[in-house]
C-alpha positions in Angstrom: 11.9 25.7 9.9 12.5 22.1 11.0 9.7 20.8 8.8 11.0 22.8 5.8 14.5 21.5 6.3 13.2 17.9 6.3 11.5 18.5 3.0 14.5 20.2 1.4 16.8 17.4 2.6 14.8 14.9 0.6 14.7 16.9 -2.6 17.7 19.3 -2.7 21.2 18.2 -3.6 24.3 19.4 -1.8 26.5 21.8 -3.7 29.1 19.1 -4.2 26.6 16.7 -5.7 25.2 19.4 -8.0 28.7 20.1 -9.3 29.4 16.4 -9.8 26.2 16.1 -11.7 26.9 19.0 -14.0 30.4 17.8 -14.7 29.0 14.4 -15.6 26.4 16.0 -17.8 28.9 18.0 -19.7 31.1 15.0 -20.4 28.5 12.8 -22.1 26.8 12.9 -25.5 23.1 13.0 -25.6 21.5 9.6 -25.7 19.5 8.8 -28.8 15.9 7.9 -28.8 16.8 4.4 -29.6 19.1 4.2 -26.6 16.2 5.4 -24.4 13.7 3.0 -25.9 16.2 0.1 -25.5 16.4 0.9 -21.8 12.7 1.3 -21.4 12.1 -2.1 -23.1 13.9 -3.7 -20.2 11.3 -2.4 -17.7 9.1 -5.3 -18.9 11.7 -8.0 -18.3 10.7 -10.8 -15.9 14.0 -10.4 -14.0 13.8 -7.7 -11.3 17.6 -7.3 -11.3 17.4 -6.4 -15.0 14.6 -4.0 -14.4 16.5 -2.4 -11.5 19.6 -2.1 -13.7 17.6 -0.5 -16.5 16.1 2.0 -14.0 19.5 3.3 -12.8 20.9 3.3 -16.3 18.0 5.6 -17.4 18.9 8.0 -14.6 22.5 8.0 -15.6 21.5 8.9 -19.2 20.2 12.1 -17.6 23.3 13.1 -15.6 26.0 11.4 -17.5 29.3 10.3 -16.0 29.8 7.6 -13.4 28.0 9.1 -10.5 26.0 6.4 -8.7 22.5 7.6 -7.7 21.4 4.4 -6.0 19.9 5.4 -2.7 20.3 9.1 -3.4 16.9 10.4 -4.4 18.0 14.0 -4.0 19.5 13.6 -7.5 16.5 12.2 -9.3 14.8 15.5 -10.2 17.9 16.8 -11.9 18.6 13.5 -13.6 15.1 13.2 -15.1 14.9 16.9 -15.9 18.2 16.7 -17.9 17.0 13.5 -19.6 13.8 15.2 -20.7 15.9 18.0 -22.2 18.1 15.5 -24.1 15.3 13.5 -25.5 12.2 15.7 -25.5 10.3 13.5 -27.9 10.3 10.7 -25.3 9.5 12.7 -22.2 6.0 11.5 -21.9 6.9 7.9 -22.8 9.5 7.9 -20.0 7.0 9.2 -17.5 4.4 6.6 -18.5 7.0 3.8 -18.3 8.3 4.8 -14.9 4.7 5.0 -13.5 3.9 1.6 -15.0 7.1 0.2 -13.6 6.2 1.3 -10.1 2.8 -0.4 -10.5 4.6 -3.6 -11.5 7.1 -3.5 -8.7 4.4 -2.8 -6.1 2.6 -5.9 -7.2 5.9 -7.9 -7.1 6.8 -6.5 -3.7 3.4 -7.4 -2.2 3.6 -10.9 -3.5 7.1 -11.3 -2.3 6.3 -9.9 1.1 3.4 -12.4 1.5 5.8 -15.2 0.6 8.4 -13.9 2.9 6.0 -13.7 5.8 4.9 -17.3 5.2 8.6 -18.4 5.0 9.8 -16.2 7.9 12.3 -14.2 5.8 12.7 -10.7 4.5 13.4 -8.8 1.3 17.0 -8.0 0.4 18.3 -4.5 1.1 19.2 -4.0 -2.6 15.6 -4.7 -3.7 14.2 -2.4 -1.0 16.6 0.4 -2.1 15.6 0.0 -5.7 11.9 0.1 -4.8 12.3 3.2 -2.6 14.3 4.9 -5.3 11.6 4.1 -7.9 8.9 5.6 -5.7 11.0 8.7 -5.3 11.5 9.0 -9.1 7.8 8.7 -9.8 7.0 11.2 -7.0 9.3 13.9 -8.5 7.5 13.6 -11.8 4.5 15.4 -10.2 2.3 13.8 -12.8 -1.4 13.3 -12.0 -1.2 9.9 -13.8 1.0 8.7 -10.9 -1.6 9.4 -8.3 -3.0 5.9 -7.8 0.4 4.2 -7.8 1.7 6.7 -5.2 -1.5 6.3 -3.1 -0.9 2.6 -3.1 2.5 3.1 -1.5 1.9 6.0 1.0 2.8 3.6 3.8 6.3 3.3 2.3 7.8 6.5 3.5 8.3 10.2 3.0 8.8 10.5 -0.7 5.5 8.7 -1.6 3.7 11.0 0.8 5.4 14.1 -0.6 4.5 13.0 -4.1 0.8 12.6 -3.1 0.8 16.0 -1.4 2.3 17.7 -4.5 -0.7 16.4 -6.4 -3.2 17.8 -3.9 -5.6 19.1 -6.5 -6.4 15.6 -7.6 -5.3 13.6 -4.5 -7.4 15.3 -1.8 -10.6 13.3 -2.2 -9.0 9.9 -2.7 -6.8 10.6 0.3 -9.9 11.4 2.4 -11.3 8.0 1.4 -8.1 6.3 2.7 -8.3 8.3 5.9 -11.5 6.5 6.6 -9.8 3.1 6.3 -9.9 0.6 9.2 -6.1 0.0 8.6 -4.3 2.2 11.1 -1.1 2.3 9.0 -3.1 3.8 6.1 -4.8 6.4 8.3 -1.4 7.2 9.9 0.1 7.8 6.4 -2.9 9.8 5.1 -2.7 12.0 8.2 1.0 12.6 7.4 0.2 13.6 3.9 -2.5 16.1 5.1 0.1 17.6 7.5 2.5 18.0 4.6 -0.2 19.6 2.5 -1.1 22.2 5.1 2.2 23.0 6.7 3.7 26.2 5.1 7.2 24.7 5.6 6.5 22.3 2.8 5.4 25.1 0.4 2.5 23.1 -1.2 0.7 26.4 -2.1 -2.8 25.1 -1.3 -4.7 28.3 -2.2 -8.2 26.9 -2.4 -10.2 27.7 0.8 -12.6 24.7 0.3 -9.6 22.3 0.1 -8.0 23.9 3.1 -11.2 23.6 5.1 -11.5 19.9 4.2 -8.0 19.2 5.4 -8.6 21.1 8.6 -11.8 19.1 9.3 -9.9 15.8 8.7 -7.0 16.8 11.0 -9.5 17.7 13.7 -11.0 14.2 13.4 -7.5 12.7 13.3 -6.6 14.4 16.6 -9.0 12.1 18.4 -8.2 8.9 16.3 -7.6 5.7 18.2 -4.1 5.4 16.5 -1.2 7.1 18.2 0.5 8.0 14.9 -2.7 9.4 13.3 -3.2 11.6 16.4 0.4 12.7 16.4 0.5 13.7 12.7 -2.9 15.4 13.0 -1.9 17.4 16.1 1.2 18.6 14.3 -0.9 19.5 11.3 -3.3 21.5 13.5 -0.3 23.3 15.0 0.7 24.4 11.5 -2.9 25.6 10.9 -2.9 27.5 14.2 0.3 29.2 13.3 -1.3 30.2 10.0 -4.1 32.0 11.9 -6.8 29.2 12.3 -7.7 30.0 15.9 -10.6 27.6 15.8 -8.3 24.6 16.2 -7.1 25.9 19.6 -9.6 24.1 21.7 -8.7 20.7 20.1 -5.0 21.3 20.8 -5.7 22.3 24.4 -7.8 19.2 24.9 -5.0 17.0 23.5 -2.5 18.8 25.7 -4.6 17.9 28.8 -6.2 14.6 28.0 -4.4 12.5 25.3 -4.3 9.0 26.7 -1.0 7.7 25.4 1.6 7.2 28.1 5.1 5.8 27.4 5.1 2.2 28.7 8.4 2.5 30.5 8.2 6.1 31.5 5.2 6.6 33.7 3.9 10.2 33.6 5.3 10.9 30.1 2.6 11.7 27.5 4.3 12.4 24.1 1.2 13.7 22.3 0.3 16.0 25.2 3.8 17.4 25.0 3.5 17.9 21.2 0.2 19.7 21.6 1.7 22.0 24.2 4.6 22.7 21.9 2.1 23.5 19.0 0.3 25.9 21.3 3.5 27.6 22.5 4.8 28.0 18.9 1.6 29.8 17.9 2.3 32.4 20.6 5.8 33.2 19.4 
């Protein structure tokens, strides 16, 4: 239930927000295709602030009113769904432009990050919020064309990982390739996506037994990875499999519960992953 509540918190609006969105929607005229295309044309502007402003204006076209969705990705699905209803002839164009905008901003952010590292600075909070919101908007599209742009940002947080998990039919093999990376952060993030895919709490509906077996084998490998976070995500994923009746993962969980090497530096005798594995075993008995 905890896992499911986390997923819902990221995607479901509170009742008050839904009411506000519907009120805004009822109070605004439908935008014309020219209005939409004018906004989309700004996605190609050289000024990131103008691109950001255009992105949020596009979302507002969907919901209407003055509700500010900045930093509130829970509203993006409804905003985009309403926008597609208002301008159905531009639905595909909007999707393509959002995906391409994410590719552009990822390139910009990487270049900016490299420059900041050299200069000893950091990105602005506003730019980071916009980038995170854009990732979330592309994720909720659930469009296979967004796969590679989302795979490129799976280290950027939950929404990117959720988006890749939702595309499991096309993302599984590319994700396995990333799991073989030497970069621990990429392996950590890939393991987190596999956990989301397999945990019933996230309701990914992976009904293909071959795909489920591949995920299980990856998580079994991940449980013995040299990275703490990869092991942790993998152990939690194996726990979900065990609760679903996959008894053959029991021995790996028992081994982790007894032998995982990570000990909290300032708390001798405390082994977090051992505790997680024990919890997974206990939950399977309830």
